[in-house]
C-alpha positions in Angstrom: 0.0 0.0 0.0 1.3 3.5 -0.7 2.1 4.6 2.8 2.3 1.9 5.3 2.7 4.4 8.2 -0.9 5.6 7.6 -2.3 2.2 8.1 -0.2 0.8 10.9 -2.9 1.1 13.6 -5.6 -0.7 11.6 -5.5 -4.5 11.7 -8.6 -5.0 9.4 -7.4 -5.4 5.8 -10.6 -3.9 4.4 -10.3 -0.8 6.6 -6.6 -0.4 5.6 -7.5 -0.6 1.9 -10.3 1.9 2.3 -8.1 4.3 4.1 -5.3 4.1 1.5 -7.8 4.4 -1.4 -9.4 7.4 0.3 -6.1 9.3 0.2 -5.8 8.8 -3.6 -9.5 9.0 -4.4 -10.7 11.8 -2.1 -13.5 12.6 -4.6 -15.0 9.1 -4.3 -17.5 8.5 -1.6 -16.7 6.1 1.2 -19.5 3.6 0.3 -18.0 3.1 -3.1 -14.5 2.7 -1.7 -15.9 0.1 0.8 -17.6 -1.8 -2.0 -14.5 -1.8 -4.2 -12.3 -2.9 -1.3 -14.7 -5.7 -0.3 -15.0 -7.0 -3.8 -11.2 -6.9 -4.3 -10.6 -8.8 -1.1 -13.3 -11.4 -2.0 -11.2 -12.4 -5.0 -8.5 -13.7 -2.7 -10.8 -15.5 -0.2 -9.8 -19.0 -1.3 -6.0 -18.5 -1.7 -3.8 -20.8 0.4 -1.2 -18.1 1.3 -3.0 -15.0 2.5 0.1 -12.9 3.4 -0.1 -10.9 0.2 -3.8 -10.9 -0.3 -4.4 -7.4 1.2 -1.7 -5.8 -1.0 -3.0 -7.6 -4.1 -6.5 -6.6 -3.3 -5.5 -3.0 -2.8 -3.7 -3.0 -6.2 -6.8 -4.5 -7.8 -9.1 -1.9 -6.2 -6.8 1.0 -7.1 -6.5 -0.2 -10.7 -10.3 -0.6 -10.9 -10.9 3.0 -9.6 -8.3 4.4 -12.0 -9.9 2.6 -15.0 -13.3 3.9 -14.0 -12.0 7.4 -13.6 -10.3 7.2 -17.0 -13.4 6.0 -18.6 -15.5 8.8 -17.2 -12.8 11.4 -18.3 -12.9 9.9 -21.8 -16.6 10.2 -22.2 -16.9 13.6 -20.5 
């Protein structure tokens, strides 16, 4: 995640992802960030090694939000 110091006090991966996304996507409402984070984490529910799942989920969520932002900019 972009700045590990910002998320040190938060043990819940979804909350950490939401907080990190909120710094980059301040214009996106928290409900959307929560949904995107939850869906990204769900993709890694069945993995055997979960150590990197939060980081991978954060990257997936960030990429999704960036793609959606780019699509909106392209049509607007």
